[in-house]
C-alpha positions as CSV (number, residue, x, y, z in Angstrom):
1,M,115.1,104.8,75.5
2,R,114.5,104.5,71.8
3,A,110.9,105.7,72.1
4,F,112.2,109.2,72.8
5,R,113.5,109.4,69.3
6,H,110.0,110.4,68.2
7,R,109.2,114.1,68.5
8,D,105.5,113.6,69.2
9,F,106.1,111.0,71.9
10,R,108.5,113.5,73.6
11,L,105.8,116.2,73.6
12,L,103.2,113.8,75.0
13,W,105.6,112.7,77.7
14,I,106.6,116.2,78.8
15,G,103.0,117.5,78.8
16,A,101.7,114.5,80.7
17,F,104.6,114.7,83.3
18,F,103.8,118.3,84.3
19,S,100.1,117.6,84.3
20,F,100.5,114.6,86.6
21,L,103.0,116.5,88.8
22,G,100.3,119.0,89.6
23,S,97.8,116.2,90.3
24,W,100.1,114.6,92.9
25,V,100.7,117.9,94.5
26,Q,96.9,118.3,94.9
27,N,96.4,114.7,96.0
28,V,98.6,115.2,99.1
29,A,96.8,118.4,100.1
30,Q,93.3,117.1,99.4
31,G,93.7,113.9,101.4
32,W,95.1,115.9,104.3
33,L,92.3,118.5,104.0
34,V,89.5,115.9,103.9
35,Y,90.9,114.1,106.9
36,E,91.2,117.4,108.8
37,L,87.6,118.3,107.9
38,T,86.1,114.9,108.8
39,G,88.6,112.7,110.8
40,D,86.8,109.8,109.2
41,E,88.6,107.0,107.2
42,A,85.3,106.1,105.5
43,K,84.7,109.6,104.3
44,L,88.3,109.9,103.1
45,A,87.8,106.7,101.1
46,F,84.5,108.1,99.7
47,V,86.3,110.9,97.9
48,T,88.3,108.3,96.0
49,F,85.1,106.4,95.4
50,C,83.4,109.4,93.8
51,G,86.4,109.9,91.5
52,M,86.4,106.2,90.4
53,V,82.7,105.4,90.2
54,P,82.1,107.1,86.8
55,V,84.7,104.7,85.4
56,S,82.9,101.8,87.0
57,L,79.6,102.7,85.3
58,L,80.8,104.1,82.0
59,G,84.3,102.7,81.5
60,P,83.5,99.9,79.1
61,F,81.7,102.3,76.8
62,A,84.2,105.2,77.0
63,G,86.4,103.6,74.4
64,S,83.6,103.9,71.8
65,L,83.9,107.7,72.2
66,V,87.7,107.5,72.0
67,D,87.4,105.6,68.7
68,T,84.7,107.9,67.3
69,F,86.1,111.4,68.0
70,N,89.4,113.2,67.4
71,K,91.7,112.2,70.2
72,R,93.4,115.6,70.3
73,R,90.1,117.4,71.0
74,V,89.1,114.8,73.6
75,L,92.4,115.2,75.5
76,I,92.3,119.0,75.4
77,A,88.7,119.2,76.6
78,C,89.3,116.8,79.5
79,Q,92.4,118.8,80.6
80,A,90.4,122.0,80.6
81,V,87.8,120.3,82.9
82,F,90.5,119.2,85.3
83,S,92.0,122.7,85.4
84,A,88.7,124.4,86.1
85,S,87.9,122.0,88.9
86,A,91.3,122.6,90.6
87,I,91.0,126.4,90.3
88,F,87.5,126.3,91.8
89,L,88.8,124.4,94.9
90,A,91.7,126.8,95.2
91,I,89.3,129.7,95.3
92,A,87.0,127.9,97.8
93,T,89.8,127.0,100.1
94,A,91.5,130.4,100.0
95,N,88.3,132.1,100.8
96,G,87.3,129.7,103.6
97,F,84.1,128.4,102.2
98,V,85.2,124.9,101.1
99,Q,83.1,122.1,102.3
100,Y,83.3,118.3,102.1
101,W,80.5,118.1,99.5
102,H,82.5,120.5,97.2
103,I,85.3,118.1,97.1
104,L,83.0,115.2,96.4
105,L,81.3,117.0,93.6
106,V,84.7,117.9,92.0
107,A,85.9,114.3,92.4
108,L,82.7,113.1,90.5
109,V,83.2,115.6,87.7
110,N,86.9,114.7,87.3
111,G,86.0,111.1,87.4
112,L,83.6,111.6,84.4
113,A,86.3,113.4,82.5
114,S,88.9,110.7,83.4
115,T,86.7,108.0,82.1
116,I,87.3,109.4,78.6
117,E,90.7,110.9,79.1
118,M,92.6,107.8,80.2
119,P,91.9,105.5,77.2
120,A,92.3,108.5,74.8
121,R,95.7,109.4,76.2
122,Q,96.9,105.8,76.3
123,S,95.7,105.1,72.8
124,I,97.6,108.1,71.5
125,V,100.9,106.4,72.3
126,S,100.3,103.8,69.5
127,R,99.8,106.8,67.1
128,V,103.0,108.6,67.9
129,V,105.5,105.6,67.9
130,P,105.8,102.7,65.5
131,A,104.7,99.2,66.6
132,E,108.3,98.0,67.1
133,D,108.9,100.7,69.8
134,L,105.5,100.3,71.6
135,P,106.8,97.8,74.3
136,A,109.4,100.4,75.3
137,A,107.0,103.4,74.9
138,V,104.3,102.1,77.2
139,P,106.4,101.9,80.4
140,L,108.1,105.2,79.5
141,N,104.7,106.8,79.1
142,A,103.6,105.4,82.5
143,M,106.8,106.9,83.9
144,T,105.2,110.4,83.6
145,F,102.6,109.4,86.2
146,N,105.1,107.7,88.5
147,L,108.0,110.1,88.2
148,S,105.6,112.8,89.2
149,R,104.4,110.6,92.0
150,L,108.0,110.6,93.3
151,L,108.4,114.4,93.1
152,G,104.8,115.7,93.5
153,P,104.1,114.5,97.1
154,A,107.3,116.1,98.3
155,I,106.5,119.4,96.7
156,G,102.9,119.1,97.9
157,A,103.9,118.5,101.5
158,V,106.1,121.6,101.5
159,L,103.4,123.8,99.9
160,L,100.7,122.4,102.2
161,A,102.7,123.0,105.4
162,R,103.8,126.5,104.4
163,F,101.0,128.0,102.3
164,G,98.0,125.7,102.8
165,P,96.0,123.5,100.4
166,Q,95.0,126.4,98.2
167,A,98.5,126.7,96.9
168,C,98.5,123.0,95.9
169,Y,95.1,123.4,94.1
170,T,96.4,126.4,92.2
171,M,99.6,124.7,91.1
172,N,97.5,121.8,89.8
173,G,95.1,124.0,87.9
174,V,98.0,125.6,86.1
175,S,99.8,122.3,85.4
176,Y,97.2,121.1,83.0
177,L,98.2,123.7,80.5
178,A,101.3,121.7,79.7
179,L,99.3,118.7,78.3
180,I,97.0,121.1,76.4
181,L,99.9,122.7,74.7
182,A,101.6,119.4,74.0
183,A,98.4,117.9,72.5
184,S,98.1,121.0,70.3
185,A,101.6,120.6,69.0
186,I,101.6,116.9,68.2
187,R,101.8,116.4,64.4
188,A,100.6,112.8,64.2
189,D,97.1,112.2,62.9
190,L,94.9,111.8,65.9
191,S,91.6,111.8,64.1
192,A,89.0,109.0,64.5
193,V,89.7,105.7,62.7
194,K,87.6,105.6,59.5
195,R,85.2,102.7,59.4
196,D,81.8,101.6,58.2
197,P,78.8,102.6,60.2
198,E,78.2,100.1,63.1
199,P,75.1,99.2,65.0
200,I,75.0,101.0,68.4
201,G,75.3,97.7,70.2
202,D,78.6,96.9,68.5
203,L,79.9,100.4,69.1
204,L,79.2,100.1,72.8
205,F,79.9,96.5,73.6
206,E,82.3,95.2,71.0
207,G,85.3,96.1,73.1
208,M,83.9,94.1,76.1
209,R,83.0,91.2,73.9
210,Y,86.4,91.1,72.3
211,T,88.2,91.2,75.7
212,F,86.1,88.4,77.2
213,Q,86.2,86.2,74.1
214,D,90.0,86.3,74.0
215,A,91.3,84.0,76.7
216,R,94.5,85.9,77.1
217,L,92.9,89.3,77.6
218,K,90.2,87.8,79.9
219,T,92.8,86.3,82.2
220,L,94.8,89.6,82.3
221,F,91.6,91.5,82.9
222,F,90.6,89.5,85.9
223,M,94.1,89.6,87.5
224,E,94.2,93.3,87.1
225,A,90.6,93.7,88.5
226,T,91.6,91.7,91.6
227,V,94.3,94.1,92.5
228,S,92.1,97.1,91.8
229,C,89.3,95.7,94.0
230,F,91.4,94.4,96.9
231,G,94.8,96.1,96.7
232,L,94.7,99.7,95.7
233,F,92.5,101.0,98.5
234,Y,95.6,101.7,100.6
235,L,96.3,104.8,98.4
236,A,92.9,106.3,99.4
237,L,93.8,105.7,103.1
238,M,97.4,107.1,102.9
239,P,96.6,110.2,105.0
240,A,95.0,108.0,107.7
241,I,97.9,105.5,107.5
242,A,100.4,108.3,107.9
243,K,98.6,110.1,110.8
244,K,97.0,107.2,112.7
245,M,99.1,104.1,112.1
246,L,102.5,105.7,111.6
247,G,102.1,108.7,113.8
248,T,103.6,111.2,111.4
249,N,102.7,114.7,110.0
250,E,102.3,116.3,106.5
251,Y,106.0,115.8,105.8
252,G,105.7,112.2,106.7
253,L,102.8,111.8,104.4
254,G,104.9,113.3,101.6
255,T,107.7,110.9,102.4
256,A,105.4,107.9,102.3
257,M,103.9,109.0,99.0
258,S,107.3,109.6,97.5
259,A,108.4,106.2,98.7
260,I,105.7,104.7,96.5
261,G,107.1,106.9,93.7
262,V,110.6,105.5,94.2
263,G,109.3,102.0,93.8
264,T,107.3,102.7,90.7
265,I,110.1,104.5,89.0
266,T,112.5,101.6,89.7
267,S,109.9,99.2,88.4
268,L,109.3,101.1,85.2
269,L,113.1,101.4,84.6
270,I,113.3,97.6,84.9
271,L,110.3,97.2,82.6
272,T,111.9,99.5,80.0
273,A,115.2,97.5,80.2
274,L,113.3,94.2,79.8
275,S,111.0,95.5,77.0
276,G,112.6,93.2,74.4
277,R,112.5,90.0,76.6
278,K,109.6,87.6,76.2
279,I,108.7,87.3,79.9
280,K,105.6,89.6,80.1
281,A,103.3,86.9,81.3
282,Q,105.6,85.9,84.1
283,L,106.0,89.5,85.1
284,V,102.3,90.0,85.5
285,G,102.0,87.0,87.8
286,W,105.1,87.5,90.0
287,S,104.5,91.2,90.4
288,M,100.9,90.6,91.6
289,A,102.2,88.1,94.2
290,V,104.8,90.6,95.4
291,M,102.2,93.4,95.6
292,G,100.0,91.3,97.8
293,T,102.8,90.3,100.1
294,G,104.0,93.9,100.4
295,L,100.5,95.1,101.3
296,F,100.1,92.3,104.0
297,C,103.5,93.2,105.5
298,L,102.7,96.9,105.5
299,G,100.0,96.2,108.2
300,F,102.8,95.5,110.7
301,A,104.7,98.8,110.2
302,R,104.5,101.4,112.9
303,S,107.1,103.9,111.7
304,I,107.6,105.8,108.5
305,W,111.1,104.2,108.1
306,V,109.7,100.7,108.2
307,A,106.7,101.6,106.0
308,A,108.7,103.5,103.3
309,P,110.5,100.4,101.8
310,L,107.3,98.4,102.0
311,L,105.4,101.1,100.2
312,A,108.1,101.2,97.5
313,I,107.9,97.4,97.0
314,T,104.1,97.5,96.9
315,G,103.8,100.4,94.6
316,G,106.5,99.1,92.3
317,A,105.0,95.7,92.0
318,A,101.6,97.0,91.2
319,I,102.9,99.3,88.5
320,M,104.9,96.5,86.9
321,Q,101.7,94.4,86.7
322,F,99.5,97.3,85.4
323,N,102.0,98.5,82.8
324,T,102.8,95.1,81.5
325,T,99.1,94.5,81.2
326,N,98.7,97.8,79.3
327,T,101.4,96.8,76.8
328,L,99.7,93.4,76.2
329,F,96.3,95.0,75.8
330,Q,97.7,97.3,73.1
331,L,99.6,94.5,71.3
332,L,96.7,92.0,71.4
333,S,94.0,94.4,70.2
334,P,93.3,95.4,66.6
335,E,93.7,99.1,65.6
336,R,90.0,99.6,65.0
337,L,89.1,98.4,68.5
338,R,92.2,99.7,70.4
339,G,90.4,102.5,72.2
340,R,87.6,100.2,73.3
341,V,89.9,97.4,74.4
342,L,92.1,99.8,76.3
343,A,88.9,101.1,77.9
344,M,88.5,97.6,79.4
345,H,92.0,97.8,80.8
346,V,91.1,101.2,82.3
347,W,87.9,99.7,83.7
348,A,89.7,96.9,85.3
349,L,92.3,99.2,86.8
350,S,90.0,102.1,88.0
351,G,86.4,101.2,87.4
352,L,86.1,98.0,89.5
353,G,87.9,99.4,92.5
354,P,85.2,101.7,94.1
355,P,83.3,99.0,95.9
356,G,86.7,97.8,97.4
357,V,87.6,101.4,98.4
358,I,84.3,101.8,100.2
359,F,84.4,98.4,101.9
360,F,88.0,98.7,103.1
361,G,87.5,102.4,104.2
362,W,84.6,101.1,106.3
363,L,86.6,98.2,107.6
364,A,89.5,100.5,108.5
365,R,87.1,102.6,110.6
366,E,85.3,99.7,112.2
367,A,88.2,97.4,112.8
368,S,91.6,98.9,112.3
369,I,93.9,100.0,109.5
370,P,96.5,97.1,110.0
371,I,93.8,94.4,109.9
372,T,92.4,96.1,106.7
373,L,95.9,95.9,105.1
374,H,96.3,92.3,106.1
375,I,93.0,91.2,104.5
376,G,93.6,93.1,101.3
377,G,97.1,91.6,100.9
378,I,95.7,88.1,101.4
379,C,93.0,88.7,98.8
380,V,95.6,89.8,96.2
381,I,97.9,86.8,96.9
382,I,94.9,84.5,96.4
383,G,94.3,86.3,93.0
384,A,97.9,85.7,92.1
385,A,97.6,82.0,92.9
386,W,94.5,81.9,90.6
387,G,96.5,83.5,87.8
388,Y,99.2,80.9,88.3
389,F,96.8,78.0,87.9
390,N,95.4,79.6,84.8
391,R,98.8,80.5,83.3
392,S,98.2,78.2,80.3
393,T,95.9,80.9,78.8
394,L,98.9,83.3,78.7
395,V,101.2,81.0,76.7
396,G,102.6,82.9,73.8
397,V,101.3,86.4,74.7
398,D,104.9,87.8,74.8
């Protein structure tokens, strides 16, 4: 826990935790609301698609903005956009005029802001802790998202059942103030890295070139992209999985989402404890294989009590892969390119997933949710096998 010795890291951690807590409260309500409005798995998945597609189109170039502008101002501006979007949906829902297209539009706007916010927030970590504490700080920073994933769905389920989705949207809108205040109070220098003027082509594409020219980063990128494309769709389908496959209600959905949180928190605690061990390459491969196996087995579950441990395993394994990859991307990239290289990590994680979300949402509607989970799990396992046969490129990355 040595990363918590640093004041600025503590501020960033606390602000991000409360911001993410509100987001998970809203996610539970929004998924349920969309499925109530449409009853369509494909339309449910399309909301996630709209939130991710800006990262797909602009993700590789967002890092150039992160490296060019003051990270504090970028982070505060993005949090303000998120807050305004949530308050709008709270008002629309409370007054009964919310429509499906409103939710799609807000998802698209938030996706545009997230394209810049994610690499900015992640690159701040290396500014507020020294390099020797970075391997411990990255999983601890990710714990804000996943600890909130443990608590947020439970809170969201209660608010949704008792007060309706507008209460969840309101809580989320207020929660972004925490990270705005934290970013304002950080003392570290978050200004842009000073460098000589660059041609526009280098500014936009150098992060991509650097990632694909480095064999280590390229292998990590393709393994992460495989899980994003073929594995993470199940999160978009969680309301349908809970209601249609597991036969449960809002509280059951909250339990299922919290089970994922239990797995991710456990995984991050393990990563923090192992931060000094030189086994990061092995962790990436094995966690990917476990994630695919958990997803495949989830297709056989027919009750929340069978699904919950499988969701914990699946979520925990995915987070172990993603956060180990995040650490390696930060350690293997030079300071002047860190925002742009991290944008490639974000692109692999969030930007390449929308086609998979759309395809698997359509498949769940046309075939069945269990078949969809089986196919996705098999694809991830195949990707893990590819990584194993290319493990020589990761020798020495620890």
